[in-house]
N, CA, C and O atoms as a MOPAC input file, in Angstrom:
PM7 MOZYME 1SCF
protein

 N    -17.87300 1    70.01900 1   330.74700 1
 C    -18.99900 1    68.43300 1   331.01400 1
 C    -18.69200 1    67.59300 1   332.29400 1
 O    -17.87100 1    66.69300 1   332.46700 1
 N    -19.74800 1    68.25500 1   333.27300 1
 C    -19.24900 1    67.23800 1   334.82800 1
 C    -21.20500 1    66.07500 1   334.43200 1
 O    -22.40500 1    66.02000 1   334.16100 1
 N    -19.54900 1    65.30100 1   334.84200 1
 C    -20.72700 1    63.53400 1   335.18800 1
 C    -21.20300 1    63.29300 1   336.52100 1
 O    -21.48400 1    64.37700 1   337.03300 1
 N    -21.30800 1    62.81200 1   336.91100 1
 C    -22.19800 1    61.94400 1   338.05900 1
 C    -20.71500 1    61.09500 1   337.74400 1
 O    -19.99900 1    61.12400 1   336.74300 1
 N    -20.56200 1    60.25400 1   339.16600 1
 C    -19.85100 1    59.32700 1   339.32400 1
 C    -20.38600 1    57.98000 1   338.78300 1
 O    -19.90600 1    57.15500 1   338.00500 1
 N    -22.06200 1    58.07900 1   339.77400 1
 C    -22.86800 1    57.02800 1   339.23500 1
 C    -22.56200 1    57.15000 1   337.56500 1
 O    -21.93700 1    56.29800 1   336.93500 1
 N    -23.09300 1    58.29700 1   337.02800 1
 C    -23.24000 1    58.05100 1   335.31800 1
 C    -22.00700 1    57.46500 1   334.41800 1
 O    -22.01200 1    56.95800 1   333.29600 1
 N    -20.87400 1    57.74800 1   335.40800 1
 C    -19.27300 1    57.30200 1   334.48500 1
 C    -19.61100 1    55.67300 1   335.01700 1
 O    -19.19500 1    54.89800 1   334.15600 1
 N    -20.08800 1    55.11700 1   335.90000 1
 C    -19.96100 1    53.79100 1   336.60300 1
 C    -20.81800 1    53.12100 1   335.29100 1
 O    -20.47000 1    52.02500 1   334.85100 1
 N    -21.80700 1    53.76100 1   334.78100 1
 C    -22.86900 1    53.26800 1   333.94600 1
 C    -22.68100 1    53.65500 1   332.91100 1
 O    -23.67300 1    53.64600 1   332.18100 1
 N    -21.48700 1    54.13400 1   332.36400 1
 C    -20.85500 1    54.13500 1   330.79200 1
 C    -20.17400 1    53.20500 1   331.06900 1
 O    -20.18900 1    52.28700 1   330.24900 1
 N    -19.32600 1    53.04100 1   332.27700 1
 C    -18.57300 1    51.82900 1   332.63400 1
 C    -18.62100 1    50.64100 1   332.51500 1
 O    -17.75000 1    49.80000 1   332.74200 1
 N    -19.79900 1    50.51400 1   332.10000 1
 C    -20.60900 1    49.33300 1   331.89600 1
 C    -21.27800 1    48.51400 1   330.80800 1
 O    -21.45700 1    47.32100 1   330.56200 1
 N    -21.70900 1    50.27300 1   329.99800 1
 C    -22.32500 1    49.85200 1   328.91100 1
 C    -21.54700 1    49.51100 1   328.24800 1
 O    -21.68000 1    48.47900 1   327.59100 1
 N    -20.43900 1    50.29000 1   328.19800 1
 C    -18.77700 1    49.98600 1   327.34600 1
 C    -18.16400 1    48.16100 1   327.51500 1
 O    -17.75600 1    47.44000 1   326.60500 1
 N    -18.25300 1    47.94200 1   328.49200 1
 C    -17.96300 1    46.38500 1   328.46600 1
 C    -19.22000 1    45.37600 1   327.96600 1
 O    -19.02000 1    44.20200 1   327.65300 1
 N    -20.77400 1    46.13100 1   327.93700 1
 C    -21.65600 1    45.48400 1   327.78600 1
 C    -21.64500 1    44.87900 1   326.27300 1
 O    -21.67100 1    43.72800 1   325.83700 1
 N    -21.59400 1    46.13200 1   325.68200 1
 C    -20.81800 1    46.46200 1   324.29300 1
 C    -19.89900 1    45.38400 1   323.62900 1
 O    -20.22500 1    44.76300 1   322.61700 1
 N    -18.47500 1    45.19000 1   324.43500 1
 C    -17.18400 1    44.70500 1   324.10700 1
 C    -17.75200 1    43.47300 1   323.74000 1
 O    -17.33200 1    42.80000 1   322.79800 1
 N    -19.08400 1    43.03400 1   324.75500 1
 C    -18.81100 1    41.38100 1   325.15400 1
 C    -19.80200 1    40.89300 1   323.58300 1
 O    -19.80100 1    39.88300 1   322.87900 1
 N    -20.45900 1    42.01900 1   323.55200 1
 C    -21.53500 1    41.85000 1   322.46000 1
 C    -20.82700 1    41.45700 1   321.05700 1
 O    -21.08100 1    40.49100 1   320.33700 1
 N    -19.87400 1    42.47200 1   320.87700 1
 C    -19.12200 1    42.38500 1   320.17100 1
 C    -17.99300 1    41.80600 1   319.87200 1
 O    -17.41400 1    41.99200 1   318.80100 1
 N    -17.63200 1    41.15000 1   320.67400 1
 C    -16.44200 1    39.84700 1   320.37500 1
 C    -17.34800 1    38.26600 1   320.01700 1
 O    -17.25600 1    37.28000 1   319.28600 1
 N    -18.44100 1    38.97500 1   321.33500 1
 C    -20.02700 1    37.21400 1   320.46900 1
 C    -20.15300 1    37.03700 1   319.16900 1
 O    -20.19800 1    35.97800 1   318.54200 1
 N    -20.22400 1    38.48300 1   318.67200 1
 C    -20.61700 1    39.20300 1   317.63300 1
 C    -19.35300 1    38.63300 1   316.48500 1
 O    -19.56000 1    38.86200 1   315.29400 1
 N    -17.89400 1    37.80200 1   316.93900 1
 C    -17.11300 1    38.29300 1   315.70200 1
 C    -17.45200 1    36.76600 1   315.03000 1
 O    -17.79500 1    36.56100 1   313.86500 1
 N    -17.25400 1    35.75300 1   316.10300 1
 C    -17.09700 1    34.25300 1   315.29700 1
 C    -18.40300 1    34.35900 1   314.59700 1
 O    -18.22000 1    35.49800 1   315.02900 1
 N    -19.39300 1    34.34300 1   314.03800 1
 C    -20.31900 1    34.63700 1   312.81000 1
 C    -19.87700 1    34.98400 1   312.41300 1
 O    -19.49900 1    34.20300 1   311.54000 1
 N    -19.32000 1    36.14700 1   312.26700 1
 C    -19.08700 1    37.39100 1   311.43500 1
 C    -17.38900 1    36.15700 1   310.57400 1
 O    -17.29300 1    35.88600 1   309.37700 1
 N    -16.64100 1    35.82400 1   311.40000 1
 C    -15.73200 1    35.23900 1   310.94600 1
 C    -16.27600 1    33.84700 1   309.41500 1
 O    -15.55400 1    33.42300 1   308.51200 1
 N    -17.53100 1    33.56100 1   309.66400 1
 C    -17.93200 1    32.20700 1   309.14100 1
 C    -19.10300 1    31.97400 1   308.80700 1
 O    -19.83400 1    30.99000 1   308.92200 1
 N    -19.28000 1    33.51100 1   308.15200 1
 C    -19.82100 1    33.92500 1   307.40900 1
 C    -19.83200 1    32.99700 1   305.93800 1
 O    -18.77500 1    32.54500 1   305.49700 1
 N    -20.77200 1    32.83600 1   305.44000 1
 C    -21.19400 1    32.65900 1   303.83900 1
 C    -20.76700 1    33.57100 1   303.66200 1
 O    -20.40300 1    34.34400 1   304.54900 1
 N    -20.61700 1    33.90100 1   301.60400 1
 C    -20.30800 1    35.00100 1   300.98500 1
 C    -21.27100 1    35.95700 1   300.99100 1
 O    -21.03600 1    37.10300 1   301.37300 1
 N    -22.78700 1    35.44200 1   300.43800 1
 C    -23.72400 1    36.60100 1   300.87200 1
 C    -24.36600 1    36.95400 1   302.02100 1
 O    -25.32400 1    37.72700 1   302.03500 1
 N    -23.80700 1    36.33600 1   303.17400 1
 C    -23.90600 1    36.68500 1   304.03100 1
 C    -23.04800 1    37.51700 1   305.10700 1
 O    -23.43800 1    37.78000 1   306.24500 1
 N    -21.54800 1    37.96200 1   304.42900 1
 C    -20.72600 1    38.36900 1   305.05400 1
 C    -20.80200 1    40.03100 1   305.66400 1
 O    -20.13000 1    40.42700 1   306.61700 1
 N    -21.80000 1    40.89600 1   304.85700 1
 C    -22.05800 1    41.92900 1   305.49600 1
 C    -22.72400 1    41.91000 1   306.03100 1
 O    -21.98100 1    41.60900 1   306.96600 1
 N    -23.71500 1    41.94700 1   306.50900 1
 C    -24.78800 1    41.93700 1   307.56200 1
 C    -23.87500 1    41.05300 1   308.82900 1
 O    -24.00000 1    41.58200 1   309.93300 1
 N    -23.04800 1    39.87600 1   308.80600 1
 C    -22.20900 1    39.50300 1   310.00600 1
 C    -21.55600 1    40.40400 1   310.56400 1
 O    -21.65300 1    40.56800 1   311.78000 1
 N    -20.54900 1    41.37500 1   309.59300 1
 C    -19.90600 1    42.07100 1   310.01300 1
 C    -20.84200 1    43.13000 1   310.40200 1
 O    -21.18400 1    43.10400 1   311.58500 1
 N    -21.22500 1    43.85500 1   309.82400 1
 C    -21.95900 1    44.84500 1   310.43100 1
 C    -22.41800 1    44.75800 1   312.14500 1
 O    -22.39500 1    45.58300 1   313.05800 1
 N    -22.74500 1    43.62500 1   312.06600 1
 C    -23.34500 1    43.10300 1   313.72600 1
 C    -22.27900 1    43.02000 1   314.80700 1
 O    -22.38000 1    43.12300 1   316.03000 1
 N    -21.21700 1    42.80200 1   314.01300 1
 C    -19.73400 1    42.75600 1   314.96300 1
 C    -19.07300 1    44.84700 1   314.55400 1
 O    -18.07600 1    45.36800 1   315.05400 1
 N    -19.62800 1    45.22500 1   313.99200 1
 C    -18.50100 1    46.20800 1   313.65800 1
 C    -19.46700 1    47.49900 1   314.82700 1
 O    -19.06500 1    48.52800 1   315.37000 1
 N    -20.83200 1    46.81500 1   314.83000 1
 C    -21.55600 1    47.95600 1   315.67600 1
 C    -21.81200 1    48.66000 1   316.82200 1
 O    -22.23300 1    49.81100 1   316.94500 1
 N    -21.41800 1    47.58400 1   317.91300 1
 C    -20.86800 1    47.48600 1   318.85400 1
 C    -19.29400 1    47.69900 1   320.02100 1
 O    -18.97000 1    48.05400 1   321.15400 1
 N    -18.49200 1    46.94200 1   318.13100 1
 C    -17.45400 1    47.43500 1   318.77700 1
 C    -17.10900 1    49.10300 1   318.40700 1
 O    -16.34100 1    49.52000 1   319.27400 1
 N    -17.40500 1    50.07100 1   317.49600 1
 C    -17.63100 1    51.27700 1   317.05500 1
 C    -18.50900 1    52.35000 1   318.20300 1
 O    -18.50000 1    53.58100 1   318.18500 1
 N    -19.44300 1    51.19500 1   319.43500 1
 C    -20.21200 1    51.81800 1   319.86400 1
 C    -19.62200 1    52.34200 1   321.64600 1
 O    -20.11800 1    53.12500 1   322.45600 1
 N    -18.07400 1    51.27100 1   321.70700 1
 C    -17.31600 1    51.21000 1   322.85900 1
 C    -16.35700 1    52.47400 1   323.03100 1
 O    -16.29900 1    53.15000 1   324.05800 1
 N    -16.01200 1    52.57400 1   322.49000 1
 C    -15.42500 1    54.92900 1   322.42200 1
 C    -16.47600 1    55.64200 1   322.14100 1
 O    -15.99000 1    56.76600 1   322.26700 1
 N    -17.68000 1    55.82500 1   321.82200 1
 C    -18.91200 1    56.80900 1   322.03100 1
 C    -19.48200 1    56.41700 1   323.37000 1
 O    -20.32400 1    57.12800 1   323.91900 1
 N    -19.09800 1    55.44700 1   323.83500 1
 C    -20.07200 1    55.26000 1   325.21600 1
 C    -18.55500 1    55.63200 1   326.89800 1
 O    -18.50400 1    55.87000 1   328.10400 1
 N    -17.51600 1    55.37800 1   325.46200 1
 C    -16.03100 1    55.73900 1   327.29600 1
 C    -16.15700 1    57.41700 1   327.19000 1
 O    -15.97000 1    58.17100 1   328.14500 1
 N    -16.50700 1    57.82900 1   325.85600 1
 C    -15.93700 1    59.35800 1   325.94200 1
 C    -16.46600 1    60.44200 1   327.24400 1
 O    -15.85900 1    61.21200 1   327.98800 1
 N    -17.96800 1    60.04600 1   327.07700 1
 C    -18.16100 1    61.52600 1   327.94800 1
 C    -18.38100 1    60.92700 1   329.29400 1
 O    -19.19400 1    61.61700 1   329.90900 1
 N    -17.87600 1    59.68400 1   330.13100 1
 C    -17.45500 1    58.90700 1   331.06300 1
 C    -15.52900 1    59.86700 1   330.93300 1
 O    -14.85500 1    60.55400 1   331.70100 1
 N    -15.45400 1    59.61900 1   330.26500 1
 C    -13.82900 1    60.16200 1   330.18500 1
 C    -14.38400 1    62.49200 1   329.86100 1
 O    -13.82500 1    63.35700 1   330.53500 1
 N    -14.67300 1    62.58400 1   329.57200 1
 C    -14.93300 1    63.81600 1   329.58000 1
 C    -14.66700 1    64.08500 1   328.49600 1
 O    -14.76900 1    65.30100 1   328.33100 1
 N    -14.23900 1    63.34800 1   327.26400 1
 C    -13.50800 1    64.39600 1   326.08900 1
 C    -14.86100 1    64.05800 1   324.86300 1
 O    -15.40400 1    63.01400 1   324.50100 1
 N    -15.00200 1    65.20900 1   324.56400 1
 C    -16.28900 1    65.96000 1   323.35400 1
 C    -16.03500 1    65.12300 1   322.25600 1
 O    -16.71800 1    64.24100 1   321.73500 1
 N    -14.22600 1    65.84900 1   321.84800 1
 C    -13.68500 1    65.65700 1   320.49500 1
 C    -13.62000 1    63.98000 1   320.29700 1
 O    -13.97000 1    63.54000 1   319.20200 1
 N    -13.19400 1    63.07800 1   321.30100 1
 C    -13.26800 1    61.83900 1   321.17700 1
 C    -14.86300 1    61.38400 1   321.05300 1
 O    -15.14300 1    60.35800 1   320.43300 1
 N    -15.68200 1    62.03200 1   321.54600 1
 C    -17.26600 1    61.58500 1   321.20900 1
 C    -17.55000 1    61.32900 1   319.81100 1
 O    -18.11100 1    60.39600 1   319.23700 1
 N    -16.83900 1    62.76200 1   319.28800 1
 C    -17.05700 1    63.38900 1   317.96600 1
 C    -17.20100 1    62.37500 1   317.03100 1
 O    -18.17000 1    61.92200 1   316.42100 1
 N    -15.64000 1    62.04100 1   317.06600 1
 C    -14.71700 1    61.25800 1   316.24300 1
 C    -15.53300 1    59.79000 1   316.62300 1
 O    -15.97300 1    59.07100 1   315.72600 1
 N    -15.62200 1    59.57300 1   317.55000 1
 C    -16.89800 1    57.62900 1   317.11700 1
 C    -17.66300 1    58.20600 1   316.79300 1
 O    -17.68000 1    58.13400 1   315.56400 1
 N    -18.41900 1    58.82300 1   317.14700 1
 C    -19.94000 1    59.11900 1   316.48300 1
 C    -19.36200 1    58.98300 1   314.60100 1
 O    -19.57700 1    58.00200 1   313.89000 1
 N    -18.62800 1    60.24200 1   314.17600 1
 C    -18.21600 1    59.85800 1   313.10100 1
 C    -17.64000 1    58.52100 1   312.29800 1
 O    -17.40000 1    58.32800 1   311.10600 1
 N    -17.49300 1    57.45300 1   313.81100 1
 C    -17.13500 1    56.16900 1   312.13800 1
 C    -18.75600 1    55.37900 1   312.85500 1
 O    -19.20800 1    54.43700 1   312.20300 1
 N    -19.45600 1    55.77200 1   314.03200 1
 C    -20.46300 1    54.83500 1   314.30200 1
 C    -21.73600 1    55.61700 1   313.42800 1
 O    -22.56200 1    54.86700 1   312.91000 1
 N    -21.90100 1    57.03400 1   313.26300 1
 C    -22.91000 1    57.10200 1   312.33400 1
 C    -23.33600 1    56.37200 1   310.70600 1
 O    -24.39000 1    56.25600 1   310.08100 1
 N    -22.38000 1    56.11100 1   310.53700 1
 C    -22.23600 1    55.24300 1   308.77600 1
 C    -22.39200 1    54.00100 1   309.43300 1
 O    -23.50400 1    53.55800 1   309.14700 1
 N    -22.02400 1    53.55000 1   309.88200 1
 C    -22.39800 1    51.77700 1   310.48600 1
 C    -23.29900 1    51.86700 1   310.73500 1
 O    -23.90800 1    50.88700 1   310.30400 1
 N    -23.99300 1    52.58700 1   311.30200 1
 C    -25.67700 1    52.15400 1   311.97400 1
 C    -26.42100 1    52.84800 1   310.29800 1
 O    -27.28900 1    52.27300 1   309.64100 1
 N    -25.89200 1    53.92400 1   310.01600 1
 C    -27.05400 1    54.31300 1   308.80800 1
 C    -26.96800 1    52.69000 1   307.52200 1
 O    -27.98800 1    52.39800 1   306.89800 1
 N    -26.00000 1    52.07200 1   307.38500 1
 C    -26.35500 1    50.48200 1   306.59500 1
 C    -26.53200 1    50.11300 1   307.00600 1
 O    -27.60700 1    49.70700 1   306.56600 1
 N    -26.28800 1    49.44600 1   308.31800 1
 C    -27.62700 1    48.54600 1   308.79200 1
 C    -29.07200 1    48.84100 1   308.61300 1
 O    -29.95100 1    47.98100 1   308.67500 1
 N    -29.27800 1    50.16200 1   308.37600 1
 C    -30.36700 1    50.86300 1   308.65100 1
 C    -30.78400 1    50.34300 1   307.59500 1
 O    -31.86200 1    49.74800 1   307.55600 1
 N    -29.86200 1    50.50600 1   306.38400 1
 C    -30.26700 1    50.91500 1   304.98200 1
 C    -30.02200 1    49.06500 1   304.24600 1
 O    -30.03600 1    48.70700 1   303.06900 1
 N    -29.90100 1    48.57700 1   305.00500 1
 C    -29.28900 1    47.05500 1   304.38700 1
 C    -30.65000 1    46.19400 1   305.40200 1
 O    -30.95300 1    45.04200 1   305.09200 1
 N    -31.24200 1    46.77900 1   306.37900 1
 C    -32.59400 1    45.93400 1   306.71300 1
 C    -33.74700 1    46.17900 1   306.21900 1
 O    -34.70500 1    45.40600 1   306.23000 1
 N    -33.68700 1    48.04600 1   305.43800 1
 C    -34.70500 1    48.25200 1   304.59400 1
 C    -34.78800 1    47.25200 1   303.31100 1
 O    -35.57900 1    46.36000 1   303.00500 1
 N    -33.97400 1    47.62800 1   302.88100 1
 C    -33.68200 1    46.57100 1   301.42000 1
 C    -34.05900 1    44.81100 1   301.60000 1
 O    -34.29500 1    43.98200 1   300.72100 1
 N    -34.00900 1    44.67100 1   302.96200 1
 C    -34.17200 1    42.83900 1   302.63800 1
 C    -35.57000 1    43.38000 1   303.24400 1
 O    -36.38400 1    42.80200 1   302.52400 1
 N    -36.34600 1    44.19900 1   304.20300 1
 C    -37.48200 1    44.32000 1   304.06000 1
 C    -38.63700 1    44.43700 1   303.02500 1
 O    -39.83200 1    44.14700 1   303.07600 1
 N    -37.85200 1    44.95900 1   302.09100 1
 C    -38.65000 1    45.25200 1   300.56800 1
 C    -38.76000 1    44.34400 1   299.70300 1
 O    -39.65200 1    44.41900 1   298.85800 1
 N    -37.51000 1    42.86100 1   299.74300 1
 C    -37.24100 1    42.34400 1   298.79000 1
 C    -38.73300 1    41.17600 1   299.24100 1
 O    -39.53600 1    40.56500 1   298.53700 1
 N    -38.56600 1    41.28200 1   300.57700 1
 C    -39.44100 1    40.72700 1   301.23200 1
 C    -38.90800 1    39.32800 1   301.67100 1
 O    -37.70200 1    39.35800 1   301.42700 1
 N    -39.29900 1    37.88400 1   302.30700 1
 C    -39.06600 1    36.56100 1   302.73000 1
 C    -38.52300 1    36.24700 1   301.10300 1
 O    -38.73800 1    36.43900 1   299.90600 1
 N    -37.31300 1    35.36400 1   302.50300 1
 C    -36.30000 1    34.21200 1   301.12900 1
 C    -36.41700 1    33.19200 1   301.51500 1
 O    -36.16500 1    32.94400 1   302.69500 1
 N    -36.87200 1    32.17600 1   300.58400 1
 C    -37.95800 1    31.11600 1   300.24400 1
 C    -36.22800 1    30.00100 1   300.95200 1
 O    -35.04900 1    30.14800 1   300.63000 1
 N    -36.72000 1    29.22700 1   301.72100 1
 C    -35.34300 1    28.13200 1   302.11300 1
 C    -34.97400 1    27.28000 1   301.17600 1
 O    -34.04000 1    26.50400 1   301.38000 1

């Protein structure tokens, strides 16, 4: 698979943005209270696991892409399941 040079730079920029987003989500994950830890850690893990997925096509490594998707898929499915559960439970009282 041959990716143009511009596409490689776009993927590298996307990986940098995802890495910054993961670093910004780390502090709230570390400070989360016991009932809120899972969502905070999922918000951290999602962009962190997406970094190798965006770097793999830029490097031309399809195997690396598939390994990254194997990690990212369950994280995204877990976030989706938790958001659907929260929507089903309704708003939490203040």
